[in-house]
C-alpha positions in Angstrom: 0.0 0.2 0.2 2.9 2.3 0.7 4.4 1.7 -2.8 0.9 3.0 -4.7 1.4 6.3 -2.7 4.3 6.8 -3.4 3.8 6.4 -6.6 1.3 8.2 -6.8 3.1 11.2 -5.5 5.8 10.4 -8.4 2.6 10.5 -11.1 0.9 14.1 -10.2 3.2 16.1 -11.6 3.6 14.0 -15.0 -0.7 14.2 -14.9 -0.6 18.6 -14.3 1.8 19.3 -16.6 0.2 17.6 -19.3 -1.2 20.0 -21.7 -4.8 18.8 -22.9 -5.0 18.5 -26.5 -6.7 21.4 -28.4 -9.7 19.7 -30.8 -8.8 20.2 -34.4 -10.9 23.3 -36.2 -14.2 22.6 -37.4 -15.1 20.4 -34.6 -17.9 22.0 -33.5 -19.5 23.9 -36.8 -17.1 26.2 -38.2 -15.3 25.9 -41.0 -11.9 24.2 -40.0 -9.2 26.7 -41.0 -6.1 27.5 -38.0 -4.5 31.0 -38.3 -1.6 32.0 -38.0 -1.2 32.6 -33.9 -2.5 28.5 -33.0 -6.6 30.2 -33.0 -9.5 28.2 -34.9 -10.6 31.1 -37.1 -14.6 31.9 -37.1 -17.0 31.8 -40.6 -17.1 35.5 -39.9 -13.8 35.7 -39.9 -12.3 33.4 -42.6 -11.8 36.4 -45.5 -10.1 38.2 -43.7 -7.6 36.5 -41.4 -7.3 33.5 -43.9 -7.2 35.0 -47.5 -9.3 33.6 -50.5 -8.3 30.5 -50.5 -8.6 30.3 -47.0 -4.9 27.7 -47.0 -2.9 31.1 -48.0 -2.4 31.6 -44.7 -4.4 29.0 -42.3 -3.5 25.4 -42.2 -6.8 23.3 -42.7 -8.0 20.8 -40.5 -11.1 19.5 -40.1 -12.8 21.7 -43.3 -16.2 22.1 -43.3 -17.7 21.9 -47.3 -18.6 25.1 -48.6 -15.0 27.1 -46.7 -13.1 28.2 -49.7 -16.6 29.4 -51.3 -17.2 31.4 -48.1 -13.4 33.3 -47.6 -13.3 33.8 -51.7 -17.8 35.5 -51.1 -16.2 37.2 -48.0 -13.2 38.6 -50.1 -15.7 40.6 -51.8 -17.5 41.6 -49.3 -14.0 43.3 -48.0 -13.9 44.7 -51.3 -17.1 46.4 -51.0 -16.8 47.2 -47.4 -13.5 49.1 -48.0 -15.0 51.6 -52.0 -17.7 51.9 -49.8 -15.5 53.7 -46.3 -13.6 55.5 -49.5 -16.5 57.3 -51.1 -17.2 58.4 -48.1 -14.0 60.1 -46.7 -13.8 61.4 -50.1 -17.1 62.7 -50.0 -16.5 64.1 -46.2 -13.7 65.7 -48.2 -15.6 67.6 -50.5 -17.6 69.0 -48.3 -17.7 72.8 -46.9 
């Protein structure tokens, strides 16, 4: 019995120092890509953080169906937003 206590005492630091495994990106409904900082990318940030195609700046894990299409559409949406902001700035500069 005494040896079991010693084994448990010796194993405790090993068990406590282990980090839990990260779940694969895409496992919880996301697009399935991990960015350069090691975090899973959400659908909204896919084009902004990963680019189009998403493997440009991110690593693929459990890629969801339609993720590449979402990234390309997201890139188009980002371009429309940028154009709208630039147009608003130029109109603001013209106003007296």
